[in-house]
NUBA-201008 format. One record per residue (C-alpha): residue in one letter; z, y, x. Coordinates in Angstrom, 1 decimal. Layout:
// residues N
[pt 'A', [Z, Y, X]];
...
// end
This chain:
// residues 187
[pt 'M', [0.3, 0.0, -0.2]];
[pt 'R', [-0.6, 3.7, 1.3]];
[pt 'I', [2.0, 5.4, 1.1]];
[pt 'L', [2.4, 9.4, 1.7]];
[pt 'L', [6.5, 10.2, 3.1]];
[pt 'H', [8.1, 13.3, 1.7]];
[pt 'A', [9.6, 14.3, 5.6]];
[pt 'C', [12.5, 16.4, 5.9]];
[pt 'C', [12.7, 15.8, 9.3]];
[pt 'G', [12.4, 14.0, 12.2]];
[pt 'S', [15.5, 12.3, 12.7]];
[pt 'C', [15.4, 11.1, 9.0]];
[pt 'A', [11.9, 10.4, 8.6]];
[pt 'A', [12.1, 8.0, 11.3]];
[pt 'V', [13.5, 5.3, 10.4]];
[pt 'A', [11.9, 5.8, 7.1]];
[pt 'V', [8.4, 5.5, 8.7]];
[pt 'E', [9.6, 2.6, 11.1]];
[pt 'R', [10.8, 0.6, 7.8]];
[pt 'L', [7.9, 1.3, 5.8]];
[pt 'L', [5.5, 0.4, 8.5]];
[pt 'E', [7.9, -3.1, 9.3]];
[pt 'S', [7.0, -3.9, 6.0]];
[pt 'G', [3.1, -3.8, 6.0]];
[pt 'H', [2.0, -0.4, 4.4]];
[pt 'A', [0.1, 2.4, 5.9]];
[pt 'V', [2.1, 5.5, 6.1]];
[pt 'A', [1.6, 9.3, 6.4]];
[pt 'M', [4.1, 12.3, 6.3]];
[pt 'F', [3.9, 15.6, 4.5]];
[pt 'F', [6.0, 17.6, 5.5]];
[pt 'C', [7.1, 20.6, 2.7]];
[pt 'N', [10.0, 22.3, 3.5]];
[pt 'P', [9.8, 25.8, 1.7]];
[pt 'N', [13.8, 25.4, 1.3]];
[pt 'L', [14.1, 25.6, 5.4]];
[pt 'W', [16.2, 29.0, 6.5]];
[pt 'P', [15.2, 30.7, 8.7]];
[pt 'Q', [11.5, 30.1, 9.6]];
[pt 'P', [12.5, 28.8, 13.3]];
[pt 'E', [14.9, 26.1, 11.5]];
[pt 'W', [11.6, 24.9, 9.7]];
[pt 'E', [9.5, 25.0, 12.8]];
[pt 'R', [11.9, 23.2, 14.4]];
[pt 'R', [12.2, 20.5, 12.6]];
[pt 'L', [8.3, 20.3, 11.6]];
[pt 'E', [8.2, 19.9, 15.1]];
[pt 'G', [10.3, 17.0, 15.0]];
[pt 'V', [7.9, 15.0, 12.3]];
[pt 'K', [5.2, 16.0, 14.7]];
[pt 'K', [7.0, 14.0, 17.4]];
[pt 'V', [7.7, 11.0, 14.8]];
[pt 'G', [4.1, 11.2, 14.1]];
[pt 'E', [2.6, 10.9, 17.6]];
[pt 'H', [5.7, 8.2, 18.3]];
[pt 'F', [4.4, 5.4, 15.5]];
[pt 'H', [0.7, 6.7, 15.5]];
[pt 'V', [0.7, 8.0, 11.6]];
[pt 'A', [-1.0, 11.4, 9.9]];
[pt 'V', [1.2, 14.3, 9.4]];
[pt 'E', [-0.1, 16.6, 6.6]];
[pt 'T', [1.4, 19.9, 6.4]];
[pt 'E', [2.7, 22.4, 3.8]];
[pt 'P', [3.2, 26.6, 5.1]];
[pt 'W', [6.9, 27.8, 5.1]];
[pt 'D', [7.3, 29.8, 2.0]];
[pt 'G', [11.1, 30.9, 1.8]];
[pt 'E', [10.7, 33.4, 0.0]];
[pt 'A', [9.2, 31.6, -2.8]];
[pt 'W', [12.1, 29.0, -2.5]];
[pt 'L', [14.5, 31.8, -2.9]];
[pt 'R', [12.7, 33.2, -5.8]];
[pt 'D', [11.9, 30.0, -7.8]];
[pt 'V', [15.0, 27.9, -6.8]];
[pt 'G', [17.8, 30.1, -4.8]];
[pt 'R', [18.3, 33.0, -7.1]];
[pt 'G', [21.1, 32.6, -9.7]];
[pt 'R', [21.9, 29.2, -7.8]];
[pt 'E', [23.6, 31.0, -4.6]];
[pt 'T', [27.1, 29.8, -5.5]];
[pt 'E', [26.9, 26.2, -6.7]];
[pt 'R', [28.0, 23.6, -4.5]];
[pt 'E', [25.8, 21.4, -2.2]];
[pt 'G', [24.6, 18.1, -4.5]];
[pt 'G', [24.3, 20.4, -7.5]];
[pt 'A', [21.7, 21.7, -9.5]];
[pt 'R', [20.2, 24.2, -6.5]];
[pt 'C', [19.8, 20.5, -4.4]];
[pt 'A', [18.2, 19.0, -7.4]];
[pt 'A', [15.9, 21.8, -8.1]];
[pt 'C', [15.2, 21.7, -4.6]];
[pt 'F', [14.5, 18.1, -4.3]];
[pt 'E', [12.7, 18.5, -7.8]];
[pt 'G', [10.2, 21.1, -6.6]];
[pt 'R', [9.5, 19.3, -2.9]];
[pt 'L', [8.8, 15.8, -4.8]];
[pt 'R', [6.5, 17.1, -7.4]];
[pt 'R', [4.2, 18.6, -4.4]];
[pt 'T', [4.3, 15.7, -2.5]];
[pt 'F', [3.1, 13.3, -5.5]];
[pt 'Q', [0.8, 16.1, -6.0]];
[pt 'R', [-0.8, 16.0, -2.7]];
[pt 'A', [-0.5, 11.9, -2.3]];
[pt 'Q', [-3.0, 12.1, -5.6]];
[pt 'E', [-5.2, 15.0, -3.9]];
[pt 'L', [-5.2, 12.2, -0.8]];
[pt 'R', [-5.6, 8.9, -3.0]];
[pt 'F', [-2.6, 7.5, -1.7]];
[pt 'D', [-1.2, 4.7, -3.8]];
[pt 'A', [2.5, 5.6, -3.8]];
[pt 'F', [5.1, 8.1, -2.5]];
[pt 'T', [8.7, 8.6, -1.6]];
[pt 'T', [10.9, 10.4, 0.6]];
[pt 'S', [13.0, 10.2, 3.6]];
[pt 'L', [15.8, 12.0, 1.8]];
[pt 'T', [17.6, 9.1, 0.9]];
[pt 'T', [18.4, 8.7, 4.5]];
[pt 'G', [21.2, 11.3, 5.1]];
[pt 'P', [24.5, 10.4, 3.9]];
[pt 'R', [25.0, 13.4, 1.5]];
[pt 'K', [22.1, 13.0, -0.6]];
[pt 'C', [22.3, 10.9, -3.7]];
[pt 'S', [19.7, 8.1, -3.7]];
[pt 'K', [20.2, 7.7, -7.6]];
[pt 'T', [19.4, 11.6, -8.2]];
[pt 'L', [16.5, 11.5, -5.8]];
[pt 'F', [15.2, 8.2, -7.2]];
[pt 'E', [15.6, 9.6, -11.2]];
[pt 'I', [13.4, 12.7, -9.5]];
[pt 'G', [11.2, 10.8, -8.1]];
[pt 'R', [10.6, 8.5, -11.2]];
[pt 'R', [10.4, 11.4, -13.2]];
[pt 'V', [7.7, 13.5, -11.5]];
[pt 'G', [5.3, 10.6, -10.2]];
[pt 'G', [6.3, 8.0, -12.4]];
[pt 'D', [5.4, 4.2, -10.7]];
[pt 'A', [4.3, 5.8, -7.9]];
[pt 'F', [7.5, 6.6, -6.8]];
[pt 'V', [8.8, 3.9, -4.0]];
[pt 'A', [12.8, 4.3, -4.5]];
[pt 'E', [13.8, 3.4, -0.9]];
[pt 'D', [17.1, 4.2, 0.1]];
[pt 'F', [16.9, 4.5, 4.0]];
[pt 'K', [20.1, 4.6, 4.8]];
[pt 'K', [20.8, 1.6, 3.3]];
[pt 'R', [21.3, -1.6, 6.2]];
[pt 'N', [22.8, 1.1, 8.4]];
[pt 'G', [19.4, 3.2, 8.5]];
[pt 'F', [21.6, 6.3, 9.3]];
[pt 'L', [22.7, 5.2, 12.4]];
[pt 'R', [19.2, 3.7, 13.2]];
[pt 'S', [17.9, 7.1, 12.5]];
[pt 'V', [20.8, 8.3, 15.2]];
[pt 'E', [19.2, 6.2, 17.8]];
[pt 'L', [15.7, 7.4, 17.1]];
[pt 'A', [16.0, 10.5, 17.6]];
[pt 'R', [17.8, 10.4, 20.6]];
[pt 'E', [15.1, 7.7, 22.1]];
[pt 'L', [12.6, 10.6, 20.9]];
[pt 'G', [14.4, 13.8, 21.8]];
[pt 'L', [14.3, 14.9, 18.3]];
[pt 'Y', [16.4, 17.9, 17.2]];
[pt 'R', [19.5, 16.6, 14.8]];
[pt 'Q', [20.6, 19.9, 12.9]];
[pt 'N', [23.9, 20.0, 10.9]];
[pt 'Y', [23.1, 21.2, 7.7]];
[pt 'C', [20.8, 20.6, 5.0]];
[pt 'G', [18.4, 23.3, 5.4]];
[pt 'C', [18.5, 26.1, 3.4]];
[pt 'E', [20.7, 29.0, 4.0]];
[pt 'F', [23.4, 27.9, 1.5]];
[pt 'S', [23.8, 24.5, 2.8]];
[pt 'M', [24.3, 26.6, 6.2]];
[pt 'E', [27.4, 28.1, 4.9]];
[pt 'G', [28.4, 25.2, 3.4]];
[pt 'A', [28.5, 23.7, 7.1]];
[pt 'K', [29.9, 26.3, 9.0]];
[pt 'I', [32.9, 26.4, 6.5]];
[pt 'R', [33.1, 22.4, 7.0]];
[pt 'Q', [33.0, 22.7, 10.9]];
[pt 'M', [35.5, 25.9, 10.6]];
[pt 'G', [38.3, 22.7, 8.6]];
[pt 'K', [37.4, 20.4, 11.1]];
[pt 'S', [38.6, 22.7, 13.6]];
[pt 'N', [41.5, 23.9, 11.9]];
[pt 'I', [42.5, 20.2, 11.6]];
[pt 'A', [42.6, 19.5, 15.5]];
// end
């Protein structure tokens, strides 16, 4: 099966690509992440996805960064929502909807997302959104299972990939800073 993988970052995408290829699928990645802030962060994560593409010999499709459109369409009015709430669900939906559209344009059989690699991402929510936007074309694969997150860390180390400490949007960056401050106060 030909699968278009929505790639959120290199480290999460690496284990997803590895597993999809091991399962016998033909894979390409789609870097569609207008939520990433600031723009140099988007560029850094795209660089990681490109390294994964080179390592596994898979194509990388990209969509230009448009942080202002993301803020207007998803972020505004949801600034104070907790990470993992309605703002994140709306963000996931926009990116998965665009990935499904791109998969159709490129005549892929299916699509999925590397977002399920992250330990802070609710795979059940991502599966519901993926099925809602793409029906049976969505492959519900939880890449964090079978030590997937640990494998993503190993692959990131092997490939020299950047590993970020926040999901990507400016609001999750603030949450990461608060979590980090809490850890330093405990020590």
